[in-house]
All heavy atoms as TSV, in Angstrom:
chain	resi	resn	atom	element	x	y	z
A	1	MET	N	N	-26.426	1.480	25.655
A	1	MET	CA	C	-25.087	1.783	26.115
A	1	MET	C	C	-24.118	0.664	25.710
A	1	MET	O	O	-22.981	0.917	25.370
A	1	MET	CB	C	-25.117	1.974	27.630
A	1	MET	CG	C	-23.793	2.341	28.212
A	1	MET	SD	S	-23.355	3.975	27.634
A	1	MET	CE	C	-21.798	4.174	28.413
A	2	ARG	N	N	-24.587	-0.552	25.762
A	2	ARG	CA	C	-23.750	-1.687	25.414
A	2	ARG	C	C	-23.370	-1.660	23.927
A	2	ARG	O	O	-22.236	-1.970	23.561
A	2	ARG	CB	C	-24.511	-2.967	25.739
A	2	ARG	CG	C	-23.664	-4.182	25.809
A	2	ARG	CD	C	-24.502	-5.368	26.166
A	2	ARG	NE	N	-24.122	-5.882	27.468
A	2	ARG	CZ	C	-24.651	-6.933	28.034
A	2	ARG	NH1	N	-25.654	-7.552	27.435
A	2	ARG	NH2	N	-24.239	-7.358	29.184
A	3	THR	N	N	-24.314	-1.258	23.083
A	3	THR	CA	C	-24.057	-1.159	21.647
A	3	THR	C	C	-23.019	-0.074	21.359
A	3	THR	O	O	-22.117	-0.266	20.547
A	3	THR	CB	C	-25.352	-0.848	20.891
A	3	THR	OG1	O	-26.323	-1.817	21.233
A	3	THR	CG2	C	-25.136	-0.845	19.402
A	4	PHE	N	N	-23.157	1.052	22.035
A	4	PHE	CA	C	-22.203	2.142	21.860
A	4	PHE	C	C	-20.793	1.701	22.272
A	4	PHE	O	O	-19.822	1.979	21.567
A	4	PHE	CB	C	-22.633	3.364	22.673
A	4	PHE	CG	C	-21.612	4.460	22.662
A	4	PHE	CD1	C	-21.440	5.231	21.525
A	4	PHE	CD2	C	-20.827	4.696	23.768
A	4	PHE	CE1	C	-20.500	6.238	21.506
A	4	PHE	CE2	C	-19.885	5.695	23.762
A	4	PHE	CZ	C	-19.719	6.476	22.620
A	5	LEU	N	N	-20.678	1.020	23.369
A	5	LEU	CA	C	-19.385	0.540	23.838
A	5	LEU	C	C	-18.781	-0.459	22.848
A	5	LEU	O	O	-17.591	-0.396	22.534
A	5	LEU	CB	C	-19.535	-0.095	25.226
A	5	LEU	CG	C	-18.242	-0.587	25.869
A	5	LEU	CD1	C	-17.282	0.573	26.086
A	5	LEU	CD2	C	-18.545	-1.271	27.187
A	6	PHE	N	N	-19.601	-1.347	22.331
A	6	PHE	CA	C	-19.129	-2.319	21.354
A	6	PHE	C	C	-18.618	-1.620	20.088
A	6	PHE	O	O	-17.540	-1.943	19.580
A	6	PHE	CB	C	-20.255	-3.298	21.003
A	6	PHE	CG	C	-19.892	-4.254	19.905
A	6	PHE	CD1	C	-19.023	-5.313	20.144
A	6	PHE	CD2	C	-20.402	-4.080	18.625
A	6	PHE	CE1	C	-18.685	-6.186	19.132
A	6	PHE	CE2	C	-20.071	-4.957	17.616
A	6	PHE	CZ	C	-19.207	-6.003	17.871
A	7	LEU	N	N	-19.379	-0.654	19.560
A	7	LEU	CA	C	-18.958	0.063	18.365
A	7	LEU	C	C	-17.684	0.869	18.607
A	7	LEU	O	O	-16.805	0.936	17.740
A	7	LEU	CB	C	-20.080	0.980	17.886
A	7	LEU	CG	C	-21.281	0.289	17.265
A	7	LEU	CD1	C	-22.361	1.300	16.932
A	7	LEU	CD2	C	-20.866	-0.478	16.023
A	8	PHE	N	N	-17.573	1.466	19.770
A	8	PHE	CA	C	-16.373	2.228	20.101
A	8	PHE	C	C	-15.143	1.327	20.120
A	8	PHE	O	O	-14.105	1.668	19.565
A	8	PHE	CB	C	-16.545	2.920	21.461
A	8	PHE	CG	C	-15.314	3.647	21.900
A	8	PHE	CD1	C	-14.964	4.852	21.319
A	8	PHE	CD2	C	-14.496	3.105	22.890
A	8	PHE	CE1	C	-13.819	5.519	21.733
A	8	PHE	CE2	C	-13.360	3.760	23.294
A	8	PHE	CZ	C	-13.017	4.976	22.710
A	9	VAL	N	N	-15.258	0.168	20.729
A	9	VAL	CA	C	-14.132	-0.763	20.809
A	9	VAL	C	C	-13.753	-1.263	19.423
A	9	VAL	O	O	-12.567	-1.319	19.067
A	9	VAL	CB	C	-14.461	-1.940	21.760
A	9	VAL	CG1	C	-13.427	-3.034	21.656
A	9	VAL	CG2	C	-14.577	-1.445	23.186
A	10	VAL	N	N	-14.735	-1.616	18.615
A	10	VAL	CA	C	-14.453	-2.117	17.268
A	10	VAL	C	C	-13.771	-1.042	16.430
A	10	VAL	O	O	-12.755	-1.294	15.778
A	10	VAL	CB	C	-15.758	-2.600	16.590
A	10	VAL	CG1	C	-15.541	-2.845	15.115
A	10	VAL	CG2	C	-16.254	-3.864	17.278
A	11	LEU	N	N	-14.292	0.168	16.422
A	11	LEU	CA	C	-13.702	1.244	15.635
A	11	LEU	C	C	-12.334	1.659	16.165
A	11	LEU	O	O	-11.444	2.024	15.401
A	11	LEU	CB	C	-14.645	2.442	15.585
A	11	LEU	CG	C	-15.931	2.223	14.811
A	11	LEU	CD1	C	-16.828	3.437	14.910
A	11	LEU	CD2	C	-15.635	1.880	13.368
A	12	PHE	N	N	-12.140	1.602	17.453
A	12	PHE	CA	C	-10.860	1.985	18.045
A	12	PHE	C	C	-9.759	1.020	17.635
A	12	PHE	O	O	-8.634	1.422	17.347
A	12	PHE	CB	C	-10.984	2.033	19.576
A	12	PHE	CG	C	-9.714	2.423	20.259
A	12	PHE	CD1	C	-9.301	3.748	20.247
A	12	PHE	CD2	C	-8.937	1.480	20.896
A	12	PHE	CE1	C	-8.125	4.116	20.873
A	12	PHE	CE2	C	-7.763	1.838	21.532
A	12	PHE	CZ	C	-7.355	3.163	21.520
A	13	PHE	N	N	-10.069	-0.267	17.578
A	13	PHE	CA	C	-9.053	-1.252	17.230
A	13	PHE	C	C	-8.895	-1.436	15.726
A	13	PHE	O	O	-7.871	-1.933	15.269
A	13	PHE	CB	C	-9.357	-2.597	17.900
A	13	PHE	CG	C	-9.057	-2.588	19.365
A	13	PHE	CD1	C	-10.075	-2.647	20.290
A	13	PHE	CD2	C	-7.758	-2.510	19.822
A	13	PHE	CE1	C	-9.807	-2.635	21.645
A	13	PHE	CE2	C	-7.473	-2.489	21.163
A	13	PHE	CZ	C	-8.497	-2.556	22.084
A	14	LEU	N	N	-9.872	-1.057	14.924
A	14	LEU	CA	C	-9.768	-1.220	13.483
A	14	LEU	C	C	-9.117	-0.031	12.785
A	14	LEU	O	O	-8.620	-0.180	11.674
A	14	LEU	CB	C	-11.147	-1.459	12.873
A	14	LEU	CG	C	-11.770	-2.819	13.147
A	14	LEU	CD1	C	-13.112	-2.911	12.450
A	14	LEU	CD2	C	-10.862	-3.939	12.674
A	15	THR	N	N	-9.072	1.130	13.393
A	15	THR	CA	C	-8.498	2.295	12.734
A	15	THR	C	C	-7.009	2.164	12.453
A	15	THR	O	O	-6.560	2.612	11.404
A	15	THR	CB	C	-8.768	3.581	13.527
A	15	THR	OG1	O	-8.391	3.394	14.875
A	15	THR	CG2	C	-10.219	3.972	13.444
A	16	PRO	N	N	-6.194	1.546	13.309
A	16	PRO	CA	C	-4.779	1.423	12.948
A	16	PRO	C	C	-4.510	0.429	11.825
A	16	PRO	O	O	-3.443	0.448	11.239
A	16	PRO	CB	C	-4.109	0.934	14.231
A	16	PRO	CG	C	-5.062	1.184	15.317
A	16	PRO	CD	C	-6.417	1.165	14.693
A	17	ALA	N	N	-5.464	-0.416	11.519
A	17	ALA	CA	C	-5.259	-1.410	10.459
A	17	ALA	C	C	-5.094	-0.696	9.127
A	17	ALA	O	O	-5.868	0.183	8.778
A	17	ALA	CB	C	-6.439	-2.370	10.411
A	18	LYS	N	N	-4.070	-1.082	8.379
A	18	LYS	CA	C	-3.794	-0.446	7.099
A	18	LYS	C	C	-4.408	-1.282	5.986
A	18	LYS	O	O	-4.208	-2.481	5.927
A	18	LYS	CB	C	-2.291	-0.328	6.890
A	18	LYS	CG	C	-1.921	0.491	5.706
A	18	LYS	CD	C	-0.449	0.715	5.643
A	18	LYS	CE	C	-0.119	1.574	4.451
A	18	LYS	NZ	N	1.292	1.850	4.367
A	19	ASN	N	N	-5.136	-0.619	5.125
A	19	ASN	CA	C	-5.794	-1.292	4.028
A	19	ASN	C	C	-5.160	-0.830	2.727
A	19	ASN	O	O	-5.067	0.355	2.454
A	19	ASN	CB	C	-7.290	-0.961	4.045
A	19	ASN	CG	C	-8.063	-1.824	3.098
A	19	ASN	OD1	O	-7.496	-2.529	2.277
A	19	ASN	ND2	N	-9.373	-1.772	3.193
A	20	ALA	N	N	-4.721	-1.760	1.887
A	20	ALA	CA	C	-4.064	-1.422	0.633
A	20	ALA	C	C	-5.021	-0.758	-0.353
A	20	ALA	O	O	-4.588	-0.082	-1.275
A	20	ALA	CB	C	-3.467	-2.674	0.012
A	21	PHE	N	N	-6.304	-0.927	-0.162
A	21	PHE	CA	C	-7.283	-0.327	-1.061
A	21	PHE	C	C	-7.242	1.192	-0.995
A	21	PHE	O	O	-7.435	1.875	-1.991
A	21	PHE	CB	C	-8.688	-0.829	-0.717
A	21	PHE	CG	C	-9.763	-0.243	-1.587
A	21	PHE	CD1	C	-9.923	-0.690	-2.883
A	21	PHE	CD2	C	-10.581	0.749	-1.107
A	21	PHE	CE1	C	-10.908	-0.155	-3.693
A	21	PHE	CE2	C	-11.571	1.292	-1.901
A	21	PHE	CZ	C	-11.737	0.846	-3.197
A	22	PHE	N	N	-6.948	1.747	0.186
A	22	PHE	CA	C	-6.957	3.191	0.372
A	22	PHE	C	C	-5.593	3.830	0.146
A	22	PHE	O	O	-5.457	5.035	0.268
A	22	PHE	CB	C	-7.459	3.532	1.775
A	22	PHE	CG	C	-8.895	3.168	1.966
A	22	PHE	CD1	C	-9.245	2.146	2.823
A	22	PHE	CD2	C	-9.894	3.840	1.294
A	22	PHE	CE1	C	-10.570	1.796	3.005
A	22	PHE	CE2	C	-11.222	3.495	1.469
A	22	PHE	CZ	C	-11.562	2.475	2.328
A	23	ASP	N	N	-4.565	3.053	-0.196
A	23	ASP	CA	C	-3.250	3.618	-0.475
A	23	ASP	C	C	-3.301	4.444	-1.751
A	23	ASP	O	O	-4.067	4.165	-2.661
A	23	ASP	CB	C	-2.202	2.516	-0.636
A	23	ASP	CG	C	-1.807	1.896	0.681
A	23	ASP	OD1	O	-2.124	2.489	1.727
A	23	ASP	OD2	O	-1.180	0.829	0.662
A	24	GLU	N	N	-2.444	5.442	-1.799
A	24	GLU	CA	C	-2.380	6.277	-2.985
A	24	GLU	C	C	-1.681	5.516	-4.106
A	24	GLU	O	O	-0.610	4.952	-3.919
A	24	GLU	CB	C	-1.611	7.555	-2.657
A	24	GLU	CG	C	-1.664	8.596	-3.742
A	24	GLU	CD	C	-0.999	9.884	-3.331
A	24	GLU	OE1	O	-0.701	10.057	-2.152
A	24	GLU	OE2	O	-0.776	10.704	-4.223
A	25	LYS	N	N	-2.305	5.473	-5.265
A	25	LYS	CA	C	-1.768	4.724	-6.402
A	25	LYS	C	C	-1.055	5.670	-7.355
A	25	LYS	O	O	-1.365	6.850	-7.436
A	25	LYS	CB	C	-2.892	4.000	-7.156
A	25	LYS	CG	C	-3.627	2.988	-6.323
A	25	LYS	CD	C	-2.754	1.812	-6.024
A	25	LYS	CE	C	-3.527	0.757	-5.262
A	25	LYS	NZ	N	-2.742	-0.390	-4.953
A	26	CYS	N	N	-0.105	5.133	-8.113
A	26	CYS	CA	C	0.634	5.915	-9.087
A	26	CYS	C	C	1.043	5.011	-10.241
A	26	CYS	O	O	0.812	3.795	-10.198
A	26	CYS	CB	C	1.855	6.557	-8.444
A	26	CYS	SG	S	2.971	5.373	-7.685
A	27	ASN	N	N	1.683	5.599	-11.251
A	27	ASN	CA	C	2.180	4.857	-12.413
A	27	ASN	C	C	1.069	4.007	-13.035
A	27	ASN	O	O	1.193	2.799	-13.177
A	27	ASN	CB	C	3.385	4.006	-12.039
A	27	ASN	CG	C	4.126	3.498	-13.250
A	27	ASN	OD1	O	3.918	3.992	-14.341
A	27	ASN	ND2	N	4.979	2.522	-13.052
A	28	LYS	N	N	-0.015	4.679	-13.396
A	28	LYS	CA	C	-1.188	4.030	-14.011
A	28	LYS	C	C	-1.722	2.885	-13.154
A	28	LYS	O	O	-2.010	1.797	-13.652
A	28	LYS	CB	C	-0.845	3.536	-15.410
A	28	LYS	CG	C	-0.460	4.657	-16.350
A	28	LYS	CD	C	-0.181	4.138	-17.731
A	28	LYS	CE	C	0.242	5.281	-18.620
A	28	LYS	NZ	N	0.624	4.820	-19.950
A	29	LEU	N	N	-1.814	3.114	-11.859
A	29	LEU	CA	C	-2.347	2.182	-10.856
A	29	LEU	C	C	-1.504	0.918	-10.690
A	29	LEU	O	O	-1.958	-0.066	-10.140
A	29	LEU	CB	C	-3.794	1.797	-11.178
A	29	LEU	CG	C	-4.791	2.943	-11.212
A	29	LEU	CD1	C	-6.162	2.425	-11.625
A	29	LEU	CD2	C	-4.862	3.646	-9.879
A	30	ARG	N	N	-0.252	0.936	-11.142
A	30	ARG	CA	C	0.618	-0.227	-10.989
A	30	ARG	C	C	1.538	-0.102	-9.780
A	30	ARG	O	O	2.109	-1.089	-9.342
A	30	ARG	CB	C	1.466	-0.411	-12.241
A	30	ARG	CG	C	0.648	-0.768	-13.446
A	30	ARG	CD	C	1.553	-1.072	-14.615
A	30	ARG	NE	N	0.785	-1.215	-15.826
A	30	ARG	CZ	C	1.012	-0.536	-16.942
A	30	ARG	NH1	N	1.991	0.325	-16.999
A	30	ARG	NH2	N	0.259	-0.730	-17.990
A	31	GLY	N	N	1.709	1.101	-9.254
A	31	GLY	CA	C	2.599	1.317	-8.124
A	31	GLY	C	C	1.882	1.950	-6.952
A	31	GLY	O	O	0.710	2.327	-7.044
A	32	THR	N	N	2.588	2.056	-5.832
A	32	THR	CA	C	2.039	2.699	-4.641
A	32	THR	C	C	3.013	3.754	-4.139
A	32	THR	O	O	4.225	3.613	-4.285
A	32	THR	CB	C	1.795	1.682	-3.509
A	32	THR	OG1	O	3.004	0.969	-3.260
A	32	THR	CG2	C	0.702	0.697	-3.879
A	33	CYS	N	N	2.483	4.806	-3.548
A	33	CYS	CA	C	3.293	5.889	-3.018
A	33	CYS	C	C	3.734	5.545	-1.603
A	33	CYS	O	O	2.907	5.244	-0.740
A	33	CYS	CB	C	2.494	7.186	-3.015
A	33	CYS	SG	S	2.031	7.729	-4.667
A	34	LYS	N	N	5.052	5.565	-1.369
A	34	LYS	CA	C	5.620	5.201	-0.072
A	34	LYS	C	C	6.778	6.129	0.260
A	34	LYS	O	O	7.270	6.854	-0.602
A	34	LYS	CB	C	6.159	3.768	-0.101
A	34	LYS	CG	C	5.155	2.702	-0.432
A	34	LYS	CD	C	5.831	1.364	-0.440
A	34	LYS	CE	C	4.877	0.241	-0.779
A	34	LYS	NZ	N	5.534	-1.053	-0.762
A	35	ASN	N	N	7.226	6.053	1.510
A	35	ASN	CA	C	8.418	6.809	1.909
A	35	ASN	C	C	9.671	6.215	1.295
A	35	ASN	O	O	10.573	6.951	0.879
A	35	ASN	CB	C	8.555	6.835	3.432
A	35	ASN	CG	C	7.530	7.742	4.065
A	35	ASN	OD1	O	7.127	8.735	3.489
A	35	ASN	ND2	N	7.100	7.374	5.254
A	36	SER	N	N	9.770	4.905	1.234
A	36	SER	CA	C	10.930	4.240	0.632
A	36	SER	C	C	10.483	2.922	0.018
A	36	SER	O	O	9.538	2.290	0.486
A	36	SER	CB	C	12.014	3.996	1.670
A	36	SER	OG	O	11.537	3.143	2.677
A	37	CYS	N	N	11.192	2.495	-1.013
A	37	CYS	CA	C	10.851	1.268	-1.713
A	37	CYS	C	C	11.501	0.068	-1.028
A	37	CYS	O	O	12.572	0.181	-0.434
A	37	CYS	CB	C	11.329	1.336	-3.159
A	37	CYS	SG	S	10.539	2.642	-4.112
A	38	GLU	N	N	10.853	-1.075	-1.125
A	38	GLU	CA	C	11.377	-2.319	-0.561
A	38	GLU	C	C	12.436	-2.899	-1.499
A	38	GLU	O	O	12.700	-2.373	-2.565
A	38	GLU	CB	C	10.230	-3.327	-0.383
A	38	GLU	CG	C	9.100	-2.849	0.501
A	38	GLU	CD	C	9.490	-2.711	1.950
A	38	GLU	OE1	O	10.348	-3.482	2.411
A	38	GLU	OE2	O	8.938	-1.830	2.623
A	39	LYS	N	N	13.043	-4.032	-1.090
A	39	LYS	CA	C	14.078	-4.667	-1.915
A	39	LYS	C	C	13.544	-5.165	-3.247
A	39	LYS	O	O	14.231	-5.106	-4.256
A	39	LYS	CB	C	14.698	-5.853	-1.174
A	39	LYS	CG	C	15.706	-5.478	-0.152
A	39	LYS	CD	C	16.349	-6.730	0.399
A	39	LYS	CE	C	17.482	-6.373	1.346
A	39	LYS	NZ	N	18.137	-7.576	1.879
A	40	ASN	N	N	12.316	-5.643	-3.258
A	40	ASN	CA	C	11.750	-6.206	-4.482
A	40	ASN	C	C	10.957	-5.172	-5.281
A	40	ASN	O	O	10.131	-5.528	-6.112
A	40	ASN	CB	C	10.865	-7.411	-4.160
A	40	ASN	CG	C	9.677	-7.033	-3.310
A	40	ASN	OD1	O	9.678	-6.003	-2.638
A	40	ASN	ND2	N	8.661	-7.861	-3.322
A	41	GLU	N	N	11.197	-3.885	-5.051
A	41	GLU	CA	C	10.483	-2.820	-5.743
A	41	GLU	C	C	11.479	-1.859	-6.383
A	41	GLU	O	O	12.616	-1.742	-5.940
A	41	GLU	CB	C	9.591	-2.045	-4.769
A	41	GLU	CG	C	8.481	-2.859	-4.173
A	41	GLU	CD	C	7.678	-2.093	-3.158
A	41	GLU	OE1	O	8.208	-1.161	-2.541
A	41	GLU	OE2	O	6.509	-2.450	-2.980
A	42	GLU	N	N	11.028	-1.183	-7.429
A	42	GLU	CA	C	11.868	-0.182	-8.073
A	42	GLU	C	C	11.168	1.173	-8.043
A	42	GLU	O	O	9.944	1.248	-8.052
A	42	GLU	CB	C	12.176	-0.584	-9.513
A	42	GLU	CG	C	10.968	-0.633	-10.415
A	42	GLU	CD	C	11.314	-1.027	-11.835
A	42	GLU	OE1	O	12.511	-1.044	-12.171
A	42	GLU	OE2	O	10.393	-1.323	-12.592
A	43	LEU	N	N	11.954	2.222	-8.014
A	43	LEU	CA	C	11.441	3.584	-8.024
A	43	LEU	C	C	11.120	3.967	-9.459
A	43	LEU	O	O	11.996	3.931	-10.322
A	43	LEU	CB	C	12.480	4.537	-7.432
A	43	LEU	CG	C	12.166	6.010	-7.476
A	43	LEU	CD1	C	10.977	6.310	-6.583
A	43	LEU	CD2	C	13.357	6.826	-7.053
A	44	THR	N	N	9.866	4.299	-9.725
A	44	THR	CA	C	9.472	4.632	-11.089
A	44	THR	C	C	9.236	6.128	-11.279
A	44	THR	O	O	9.493	6.650	-12.352
A	44	THR	CB	C	8.207	3.868	-11.503
A	44	THR	OG1	O	7.171	4.174	-10.576
A	44	THR	CG2	C	8.455	2.381	-11.520
A	45	SER	N	N	8.742	6.811	-10.250
A	45	SER	CA	C	8.496	8.248	-10.343
A	45	SER	C	C	8.313	8.786	-8.929
A	45	SER	O	O	8.534	8.078	-7.953
A	45	SER	CB	C	7.259	8.535	-11.204
A	45	SER	OG	O	6.129	7.925	-10.633
A	46	PHE	N	N	7.897	10.032	-8.821
A	46	PHE	CA	C	7.663	10.636	-7.514
A	46	PHE	C	C	6.206	11.042	-7.372
A	46	PHE	O	O	5.559	11.432	-8.332
A	46	PHE	CB	C	8.564	11.857	-7.325
A	46	PHE	CG	C	10.012	11.502	-7.199
A	46	PHE	CD1	C	10.859	11.579	-8.277
A	46	PHE	CD2	C	10.517	11.068	-5.991
A	46	PHE	CE1	C	12.187	11.243	-8.176
A	46	PHE	CE2	C	11.851	10.724	-5.862
A	46	PHE	CZ	C	12.685	10.819	-6.963
A	47	CYS	N	N	5.707	10.933	-6.163
A	47	CYS	CA	C	4.320	11.294	-5.854
A	47	CYS	C	C	4.303	12.645	-5.144
A	47	CYS	O	O	5.335	13.252	-4.911
A	47	CYS	CB	C	3.694	10.243	-4.939
A	47	CYS	SG	S	3.698	8.584	-5.603
A	48	GLN	N	N	3.124	13.068	-4.773
A	48	GLN	CA	C	2.991	14.284	-3.989
A	48	GLN	C	C	3.503	14.028	-2.573
A	48	GLN	O	O	3.685	12.884	-2.158
A	48	GLN	CB	C	1.534	14.721	-3.938
A	48	GLN	CG	C	0.983	15.102	-5.285
A	48	GLN	CD	C	-0.488	15.446	-5.211
A	48	GLN	OE1	O	-1.135	15.267	-4.199
A	48	GLN	NE2	N	-1.021	15.947	-6.312
A	49	LYS	N	N	3.742	15.088	-1.840
A	49	LYS	CA	C	4.198	15.034	-0.449
A	49	LYS	C	C	5.550	14.334	-0.330
A	49	LYS	O	O	5.828	13.636	0.637
A	49	LYS	CB	C	3.182	14.322	0.449
A	49	LYS	CG	C	1.818	14.948	0.447
A	49	LYS	CD	C	0.869	14.135	1.292
A	49	LYS	CE	C	-0.547	14.629	1.146
A	49	LYS	NZ	N	-1.506	13.763	1.788
A	50	SER	N	N	6.405	14.469	-1.339
A	50	SER	CA	C	7.767	13.915	-1.391
A	50	SER	C	C	7.807	12.411	-1.130
A	50	SER	O	O	8.703	11.895	-0.477
A	50	SER	CB	C	8.697	14.651	-0.420
A	50	SER	OG	O	8.338	14.392	0.914
A	51	LEU	N	N	6.820	11.692	-1.643
A	51	LEU	CA	C	6.800	10.235	-1.564
A	51	LEU	C	C	7.312	9.650	-2.868
A	51	LEU	O	O	7.318	10.306	-3.902
A	51	LEU	CB	C	5.385	9.732	-1.280
A	51	LEU	CG	C	4.782	10.130	0.054
A	51	LEU	CD1	C	3.331	9.664	0.125
A	51	LEU	CD2	C	5.568	9.550	1.197
A	52	LYS	N	N	7.751	8.414	-2.814
A	52	LYS	CA	C	8.271	7.725	-3.985
A	52	LYS	C	C	7.223	6.750	-4.526
A	52	LYS	O	O	6.541	6.097	-3.758
A	52	LYS	CB	C	9.544	6.965	-3.626
A	52	LYS	CG	C	10.653	7.857	-3.144
A	52	LYS	CD	C	11.817	7.037	-2.654
A	52	LYS	CE	C	12.920	7.938	-2.203
A	52	LYS	NZ	N	12.867	8.269	-0.816
A	53	CYS	N	N	7.138	6.660	-5.843
A	53	CYS	CA	C	6.233	5.706	-6.472
A	53	CYS	C	C	7.001	4.408	-6.669
A	53	CYS	O	O	7.925	4.338	-7.484
A	53	CYS	CB	C	5.735	6.242	-7.802
A	53	CYS	SG	S	4.585	5.135	-8.623
A	54	CYS	N	N	6.649	3.375	-5.928
A	54	CYS	CA	C	7.354	2.099	-5.969
A	54	CYS	C	C	6.501	1.063	-6.694
A	54	CYS	O	O	5.315	0.939	-6.439
A	54	CYS	CB	C	7.647	1.601	-4.556
A	54	CYS	SG	S	8.633	2.756	-3.600
A	55	ARG	N	N	7.144	0.334	-7.582
A	55	ARG	CA	C	6.472	-0.703	-8.351
A	55	ARG	C	C	7.200	-2.019	-8.145
A	55	ARG	O	O	8.423	-2.083	-8.212
A	55	ARG	CB	C	6.468	-0.330	-9.820
A	55	ARG	CG	C	5.711	-1.276	-10.682
A	55	ARG	CD	C	5.652	-0.763	-12.091
A	55	ARG	NE	N	5.048	-1.764	-12.950
A	55	ARG	CZ	C	5.046	-1.698	-14.261
A	55	ARG	NH1	N	5.600	-0.683	-14.857
A	55	ARG	NH2	N	4.487	-2.651	-14.967
A	56	THR	N	N	6.464	-3.092	-7.911
A	56	THR	CA	C	7.054	-4.395	-7.655
A	56	THR	C	C	7.736	-4.919	-8.920
A	56	THR	O	O	7.166	-4.878	-10.010
A	56	THR	CB	C	5.976	-5.398	-7.201
A	56	THR	OG1	O	5.304	-4.854	-6.054
A	56	THR	CG2	C	6.586	-6.722	-6.835
A	57	ILE	N	N	8.959	-5.403	-8.739
A	57	ILE	CA	C	9.720	-5.959	-9.848
A	57	ILE	C	C	9.256	-7.388	-10.078
A	57	ILE	O	O	9.180	-8.179	-9.143
A	57	ILE	CB	C	11.226	-5.946	-9.541
A	57	ILE	CG1	C	11.703	-4.531	-9.312
A	57	ILE	CG2	C	12.009	-6.614	-10.652
A	57	ILE	CD1	C	13.118	-4.440	-8.804
A	58	GLN	N	N	8.959	-7.727	-11.317
A	58	GLN	CA	C	8.561	-9.083	-11.637
A	58	GLN	C	C	9.820	-9.896	-11.934
A	58	GLN	O	O	10.639	-9.509	-12.758
A	58	GLN	CB	C	7.631	-9.115	-12.844
A	58	GLN	CG	C	6.313	-8.448	-12.540
A	58	GLN	CD	C	5.349	-8.564	-13.709
A	58	GLN	OE1	O	5.682	-9.115	-14.735
A	58	GLN	NE2	N	4.163	-8.030	-13.544
A	59	THR	N	N	9.958	-10.993	-11.247
A	59	THR	CA	C	11.135	-11.824	-11.425
A	59	THR	C	C	11.030	-12.632	-12.705
A	59	THR	O	O	9.941	-12.954	-13.176
A	59	THR	CB	C	11.316	-12.777	-10.234
A	59	THR	OG1	O	10.143	-13.578	-10.124
A	59	THR	CG2	C	11.504	-12.005	-8.942
A	60	CYS	N	N	12.172	-12.949	-13.260
A	60	CYS	CA	C	12.212	-13.766	-14.477
A	60	CYS	C	C	12.040	-15.219	-14.067
A	60	CYS	O	O	12.861	-15.775	-13.340
A	60	CYS	CB	C	13.526	-13.600	-15.200
A	60	CYS	SG	S	13.796	-11.916	-15.760
A	61	GLY	N	N	10.999	-15.846	-14.526
A	61	GLY	CA	C	10.749	-17.238	-14.211
A	61	GLY	C	C	11.324	-18.145	-15.291
A	61	GLY	O	O	11.702	-17.706	-16.373
A	62	ASN	N	N	11.432	-19.391	-14.966
A	62	ASN	CA	C	11.884	-20.355	-15.958
A	62	ASN	C	C	10.766	-20.617	-16.951
A	62	ASN	O	O	9.683	-21.020	-16.591
A	62	ASN	CB	C	12.288	-21.673	-15.287
A	62	ASN	CG	C	13.488	-21.502	-14.395
A	62	ASN	OD1	O	14.271	-20.580	-14.596
A	62	ASN	ND2	N	13.639	-22.376	-13.419
A	63	THR	N	N	11.045	-20.342	-18.205
A	63	THR	CA	C	10.037	-20.577	-19.234
A	63	THR	C	C	10.409	-21.808	-20.027
A	63	THR	O	O	11.569	-22.038	-20.354
A	63	THR	CB	C	9.938	-19.362	-20.186
A	63	THR	OG1	O	11.217	-19.139	-20.779
A	63	THR	CG2	C	9.493	-18.133	-19.429
A	64	THR	N	N	9.434	-22.608	-20.295
A	64	THR	CA	C	9.664	-23.812	-21.096
A	64	THR	C	C	8.934	-23.668	-22.414
A	64	THR	O	O	7.754	-23.323	-22.450
A	64	THR	CB	C	9.150	-25.069	-20.355
A	64	THR	OG1	O	7.769	-24.877	-20.051
A	64	THR	CG2	C	9.931	-25.290	-19.079
A	65	ASP	N	N	9.649	-23.884	-23.496
A	65	ASP	CA	C	9.038	-23.766	-24.823
A	65	ASP	C	C	8.749	-25.111	-25.421
A	65	ASP	O	O	9.372	-26.079	-25.227
A	65	ASP	CB	C	9.948	-22.993	-25.765
A	65	ASP	CG	C	10.035	-21.533	-25.332
A	65	ASP	OD1	O	9.036	-21.020	-24.794
A	65	ASP	OD2	O	11.097	-20.924	-25.561
């Protein structure tokens, strides 16, 4: 009974945790499907279920030659 209670508590608290591994990928696995894109992301295409494919914008860094 103690083992069952322990497993129930662990599974109950771990289910709301969001894992990026299980997110739906798009744009050749470079983007993720979301309801809306963040400030540092751009809309590249549309996914199923009226979601947007958002891809992180790479900032221009200082390059030294």
